[in-house]
Residue frames as qw, qx, qy, qz and C-alpha x, y, z in Angstrom:
[[0.935, 0.249, -0.237, 0.088, -41.18, 28.93, -41.93],
 [0.343, 0.572, -0.528, 0.526, -38.00, 30.32, -40.40],
 [0.517, -0.492, 0.389, -0.583, -39.58, 29.96, -37.01],
 [0.978, -0.061, 0.049, -0.193, -40.15, 26.23, -37.45],
 [0.765, 0.423, -0.359, 0.327, -36.58, 25.63, -38.61],
 [0.002, 0.618, -0.501, 0.606, -35.21, 27.42, -35.59],
 [0.760, -0.356, 0.301, -0.454, -37.24, 25.17, -33.27],
 [0.982, 0.149, -0.109, 0.025, -35.92, 22.06, -34.97],
 [0.536, 0.529, -0.434, 0.495, -32.30, 23.22, -34.69],
 [0.310, -0.576, 0.431, -0.622, -32.87, 24.21, -31.12],
 [0.930, -0.206, 0.092, -0.292, -34.27, 20.75, -30.35],
 [0.889, 0.268, -0.264, 0.260, -31.14, 19.06, -31.71],
 [0.209, 0.608, -0.448, 0.621, -28.90, 21.39, -29.72],
 [0.559, -0.475, 0.384, -0.561, -30.70, 20.64, -26.46],
 [0.989, -0.005, -0.066, -0.133, -30.77, 16.93, -27.27],
 [0.685, 0.427, -0.426, 0.409, -27.00, 16.92, -27.59],
 [0.124, -0.561, 0.488, -0.657, -26.69, 18.60, -24.22],
 [0.825, -0.289, 0.202, -0.441, -28.96, 16.01, -22.66],
 [0.951, 0.184, -0.232, 0.093, -26.89, 13.19, -24.13],
 [0.403, 0.531, -0.496, 0.556, -23.68, 14.70, -22.78],
 [0.439, -0.512, 0.387, -0.629, -25.24, 14.95, -19.34],
 [0.940, -0.139, 0.122, -0.287, -26.08, 11.25, -19.38],
 [0.615, 0.520, -0.575, 0.144, -22.54, 10.18, -20.26],
 [0.842, -0.518, 0.121, -0.093, -21.28, 7.53, -17.83],
 [0.352, 0.664, -0.634, 0.181, -17.62, 7.06, -17.07],
 [0.942, -0.310, -0.067, -0.109, -16.66, 3.72, -15.53],
 [0.276, 0.634, -0.659, 0.296, -13.51, 2.88, -13.58],
 [0.902, -0.340, -0.255, -0.078, -12.46, 0.25, -11.08],
 [0.035, -0.701, 0.627, -0.337, -9.99, -0.31, -8.22],
 [0.695, 0.009, -0.718, 0.042, -8.84, -3.72, -7.08],
 [0.716, -0.672, -0.091, -0.165, -9.42, -4.83, -3.53],
 [0.341, 0.548, -0.614, 0.453, -6.41, -4.44, -1.24],
 [0.792, -0.545, 0.077, -0.266, -6.21, -6.74, 1.75],
 [0.678, 0.389, -0.510, 0.360, -2.87, -7.60, 3.26],
 [0.633, -0.753, 0.121, -0.135, -1.33, -8.34, 6.63],
 [0.623, 0.436, -0.523, 0.386, 2.28, -8.67, 7.75],
 [0.715, -0.691, -0.016, -0.102, 3.13, -9.85, 11.27],
 [0.464, 0.581, -0.518, 0.423, 6.61, -9.22, 12.65],
 [0.771, -0.442, -0.408, 0.210, 7.74, -10.98, 15.83],
 [0.080, 0.699, -0.310, 0.639, 8.99, -8.57, 18.50],
 [0.762, -0.345, -0.541, 0.082, 9.73, -10.74, 21.51],
 [0.042, -0.639, 0.355, -0.681, 10.09, -8.19, 24.29],
 [0.844, -0.455, -0.067, -0.275, 8.64, -10.78, 26.69],
 [0.905, -0.007, -0.216, 0.368, 11.97, -12.61, 26.82],
 [0.377, 0.441, -0.230, 0.781, 13.85, -9.33, 27.37],
 [0.311, -0.557, 0.127, -0.760, 11.49, -7.85, 29.97],
 [0.808, -0.380, 0.245, -0.378, 10.67, -11.03, 31.91],
 [0.326, 0.517, -0.791, -0.020, 13.75, -13.26, 32.00],
 [0.093, -0.008, -0.963, 0.253, 12.18, -15.59, 34.60],
 [0.490, -0.313, -0.365, -0.727, 8.41, -16.13, 34.21],
 [0.596, -0.336, -0.704, 0.192, 8.46, -18.18, 37.42],
 [0.411, -0.397, -0.412, 0.710, 9.38, -15.13, 39.49],
 [0.005, 0.309, -0.036, -0.950, 8.22, -12.12, 37.46],
 [0.439, 0.673, 0.580, -0.135, 4.98, -11.01, 35.87],
 [0.429, 0.480, 0.327, 0.691, 4.98, -8.88, 32.73],
 [0.086, -0.060, -0.185, 0.977, 5.02, -5.09, 33.20],
 [0.312, 0.472, 0.559, -0.605, 1.61, -3.48, 33.78],
 [0.456, 0.589, -0.179, -0.643, 1.40, -2.39, 30.12],
 [0.941, 0.221, 0.254, -0.036, 2.38, -5.88, 28.92],
 [0.404, -0.460, 0.590, 0.526, 5.26, -6.99, 26.71],
 [0.574, 0.584, -0.232, -0.525, 5.21, -6.51, 22.95],
 [0.682, -0.106, 0.713, 0.122, 5.25, -9.87, 21.18],
 [0.483, 0.343, 0.633, 0.498, 4.35, -8.77, 17.63],
 [0.147, 0.491, -0.048, -0.857, 3.82, -5.80, 15.34],
 [0.476, 0.453, 0.745, 0.110, 1.03, -6.17, 12.79],
 [0.034, 0.358, -0.270, -0.893, 0.91, -4.13, 9.58],
 [0.435, 0.493, 0.744, -0.118, -2.45, -3.97, 7.76],
 [0.103, 0.159, -0.408, -0.893, -3.65, -2.79, 4.35],
 [0.198, 0.472, 0.858, -0.037, -7.35, -2.70, 3.50],
 [0.090, 0.074, -0.195, -0.974, -9.49, -0.56, 1.19],
 [0.193, -0.471, -0.831, -0.224, -12.94, -2.02, 1.87],
 [0.182, -0.460, 0.011, -0.869, -15.41, 0.74, 2.81],
 [0.765, -0.486, -0.283, -0.313, -17.02, -1.64, 5.35],
 [0.364, -0.725, 0.538, -0.227, -13.72, -2.15, 7.22],
 [0.646, 0.283, -0.708, 0.024, -12.02, -5.39, 8.22],
 [0.794, -0.558, 0.117, -0.210, -11.51, -7.83, 11.06],
 [0.256, 0.546, -0.776, 0.183, -8.47, -9.47, 12.62],
 [0.922, -0.276, -0.131, -0.240, -8.83, -13.02, 13.93],
 [0.024, -0.629, 0.733, -0.257, -6.36, -14.39, 16.50],
 [0.957, -0.106, -0.185, -0.196, -5.97, -18.16, 16.94],
 [0.278, -0.679, 0.664, -0.146, -3.62, -19.93, 19.36],
 [0.607, 0.256, -0.747, -0.093, -1.99, -23.30, 18.73],
 [0.373, -0.016, -0.816, 0.441, -1.96, -24.01, 22.49],
 [0.336, -0.702, -0.609, -0.151, -5.34, -22.54, 23.55],
 [0.120, -0.890, 0.029, -0.440, -3.87, -19.29, 24.85],
 [0.747, -0.631, 0.181, 0.102, -1.06, -20.75, 26.91],
 [0.271, 0.719, -0.640, 0.024, 2.72, -20.73, 26.68],
 [0.975, -0.159, 0.064, -0.143, 3.52, -24.45, 26.82],
 [0.529, -0.567, 0.592, 0.218, 6.74, -26.32, 27.70],
 [0.779, 0.603, -0.124, -0.122, 8.61, -27.17, 24.50],
 [0.421, -0.615, 0.650, 0.149, 11.55, -29.60, 24.44],
 [0.385, -0.127, 0.840, 0.361, 13.20, -31.58, 21.62],
 [0.205, 0.050, -0.514, -0.832, 10.85, -29.96, 19.07],
 [0.417, -0.389, -0.755, -0.324, 7.70, -31.23, 20.77],
 [0.444, -0.479, 0.203, -0.730, 5.16, -30.40, 23.43],
 [0.213, -0.178, 0.898, -0.340, 4.52, -32.83, 26.33],
 [0.325, -0.215, -0.838, -0.383, 2.07, -35.65, 25.60],
 [0.455, -0.668, -0.587, 0.042, 0.52, -35.23, 29.05],
 [0.114, 0.640, -0.141, 0.746, 0.49, -31.73, 30.51],
 [0.516, -0.465, -0.564, 0.447, 1.16, -31.05, 34.17],
 [0.140, -0.948, -0.243, 0.153, 0.70, -27.74, 35.99],
 [0.425, -0.655, 0.299, 0.548, 4.41, -26.94, 35.50],
 [0.529, 0.173, 0.629, 0.542, 4.11, -27.34, 31.71],
 [0.169, 0.627, 0.472, 0.596, 2.15, -24.16, 30.92],
 [0.121, -0.391, -0.338, 0.847, 1.40, -20.55, 31.84],
 [0.256, 0.768, 0.586, 0.041, -1.76, -18.66, 30.81],
 [0.246, -0.160, 0.106, 0.950, -1.58, -15.30, 29.06],
 [0.296, 0.799, 0.486, -0.197, -3.87, -12.53, 27.86],
 [0.472, 0.183, 0.355, 0.786, -3.39, -10.05, 25.00],
 [0.119, 0.785, 0.225, -0.564, -3.98, -6.39, 24.16],
 [0.541, 0.441, 0.436, 0.568, -4.16, -4.94, 20.64],
 [0.163, -0.773, -0.127, 0.599, -2.94, -1.32, 20.52],
 [0.524, 0.842, 0.090, 0.087, -2.46, 1.27, 17.77],
 [0.716, -0.148, 0.113, 0.673, 1.16, 1.73, 16.69],
 [0.101, -0.706, 0.015, 0.701, 2.71, 4.94, 15.40],
 [0.075, -0.304, 0.606, 0.731, 3.18, 4.27, 11.68],
 [0.050, 0.284, 0.858, 0.425, 0.87, 3.99, 8.68],
 [0.367, -0.078, -0.032, -0.927, -2.66, 5.23, 8.14],
 [0.211, 0.182, 0.920, -0.275, -5.48, 3.34, 9.87],
 [0.222, -0.115, -0.490, -0.835, -8.30, 5.33, 8.22],
 [0.613, -0.439, -0.572, -0.323, -10.78, 4.03, 10.77],
 [0.443, -0.666, 0.333, -0.498, -11.49, 4.36, 14.49],
 [0.196, 0.224, -0.923, 0.244, -9.90, 1.81, 16.81],
 [0.588, -0.450, -0.624, -0.247, -12.49, -0.51, 18.38],
 [0.485, -0.762, 0.141, -0.406, -13.35, 0.28, 22.02],
 [0.007, 0.563, -0.778, 0.278, -10.77, -0.92, 24.56],
 [0.694, -0.131, 0.569, -0.421, -13.18, -3.50, 25.98],
 [0.893, 0.397, 0.076, -0.199, -13.18, -5.24, 22.57],
 [0.720, 0.575, -0.316, 0.224, -9.39, -5.40, 22.15],
 [0.032, 0.609, -0.630, 0.480, -7.77, -5.51, 25.59],
 [0.435, -0.300, 0.719, -0.452, -7.35, -8.39, 28.01],
 [0.875, 0.184, -0.123, -0.431, -8.58, -11.08, 25.61],
 [0.524, -0.356, 0.773, 0.038, -7.56, -14.73, 25.83],
 [0.469, 0.393, -0.603, -0.512, -7.24, -17.32, 23.09],
 [0.494, -0.011, 0.834, -0.244, -9.01, -20.34, 24.54],
 [0.581, 0.582, 0.566, 0.044, -11.17, -19.89, 21.41],
 [0.411, 0.339, 0.298, 0.792, -10.43, -17.83, 18.28],
 [0.106, -0.706, -0.351, 0.606, -10.85, -14.12, 19.04],
 [0.379, 0.557, 0.448, 0.587, -12.04, -11.55, 16.48],
 [0.139, -0.563, -0.173, 0.796, -11.48, -7.77, 16.62],
 [0.395, 0.687, 0.551, 0.260, -13.72, -5.77, 14.23],
 [0.204, -0.344, 0.097, 0.912, -12.48, -2.54, 12.62],
 [0.123, 0.487, 0.729, 0.466, -15.76, -1.28, 11.18],
 [0.124, -0.843, -0.434, 0.293, -16.65, 1.97, 12.95],
 [0.029, 0.934, -0.034, -0.356, -16.27, 5.34, 11.25],
 [0.722, 0.094, 0.421, 0.541, -14.35, 4.29, 8.12],
 [0.070, 0.865, -0.014, -0.497, -12.86, 7.52, 6.71],
 [0.433, 0.716, -0.485, -0.255, -10.26, 6.27, 4.23],
 [0.919, 0.165, -0.357, 0.024, -8.38, 3.15, 3.20],
 [0.697, -0.651, 0.283, 0.100, -6.01, 1.57, 5.72],
 [0.689, 0.639, -0.283, 0.189, -2.41, 1.67, 4.52],
 [0.599, 0.269, -0.561, 0.503, 0.47, 0.02, 6.40],
 [0.490, -0.694, 0.090, -0.520, -1.27, 0.67, 9.72],
 [0.371, 0.268, -0.799, 0.390, 0.86, -0.57, 12.60],
 [0.741, -0.523, -0.078, -0.415, -0.89, -2.42, 15.41],
 [0.132, 0.488, -0.779, 0.370, 0.96, -3.77, 18.45],
 [0.826, -0.297, -0.431, -0.208, 0.17, -7.06, 20.18],
 [0.095, -0.574, 0.610, -0.537, 1.02, -6.99, 23.90],
 [0.721, -0.174, -0.670, -0.030, 1.12, -10.08, 26.14],
 [0.400, -0.605, 0.387, -0.569, 0.39, -10.28, 29.88],
 [0.730, -0.073, -0.674, 0.091, 1.51, -13.17, 32.11],
 [0.540, -0.723, 0.216, -0.372, 1.35, -13.59, 35.87],
 [0.096, 0.537, -0.819, 0.176, 4.35, -15.23, 37.57],
 [0.931, -0.139, -0.123, -0.314, 3.93, -18.94, 38.23],
 [0.295, -0.671, 0.669, -0.122, 6.39, -20.60, 40.64],
 [0.818, -0.058, 0.558, -0.124, 5.42, -24.17, 39.67],
 [0.695, 0.667, -0.193, -0.188, 6.85, -23.95, 36.11],
 [0.908, -0.117, 0.231, 0.329, 9.51, -26.43, 35.03],
 [0.245, -0.636, 0.405, 0.610, 12.90, -25.32, 33.67],
 [0.504, 0.210, 0.709, 0.447, 12.90, -24.92, 29.89],
 [0.048, 0.041, -0.355, -0.933, 11.38, -23.14, 26.93],
 [0.305, 0.529, 0.704, -0.363, 7.70, -22.20, 26.73],
 [0.023, 0.169, -0.441, -0.881, 6.04, -21.23, 23.47],
 [0.478, 0.554, 0.623, -0.277, 2.83, -20.84, 21.51],
 [0.209, 0.091, 0.550, 0.803, 2.04, -19.98, 17.90],
 [0.272, 0.624, 0.435, -0.589, -0.55, -17.25, 17.31],
 [0.320, 0.294, 0.647, 0.627, -2.03, -17.01, 13.82],
 [0.147, 0.565, 0.229, -0.779, -3.43, -13.62, 12.78],
 [0.310, 0.376, 0.735, 0.473, -5.85, -13.39, 9.81],
 [0.155, 0.339, 0.053, -0.926, -7.29, -10.27, 8.18],
 [0.228, 0.436, 0.848, 0.199, -10.76, -10.43, 6.54],
 [0.131, -0.205, -0.258, -0.935, -12.88, -7.91, 4.59],
 [0.244, 0.321, 0.718, -0.567, -16.24, -7.15, 6.22]]
């Protein structure tokens, strides 16, 4: 009889251990996705006359982009130009109704890694983020080798122009919109 009681007590003891092993603890973390773009117009400082000078070989910094993202699949940055990837003559708060050759200059862009923040992911290959134009929206994907969440990662947007003697006197501008998206 003692033997049977011991087996019953033993069964309850092991059952309690099995229940403890199956305990499930649940927690959650909100999605973090944020972008901050700061204008850094070195183009005006480095190339005072775009008629006579091209940008330096490494380009001129036009913006610094700070990203936050904690999606394990990574993120993308989409670049869209108001003026189809051209700096366009701008006078009296408006662009020309009819554009002539002297009203615009083409440019290309490079996206480089800055020094601050934690990217937590490999930079895309250079071919995917250097020398791109904005005739159409351009997307750069940060989805290779995600190691940790991206936190205040600094990226630098560099612009390249080639001197153009036919430009008219005045101000040339474009608006580039940068959007961050979870993948």
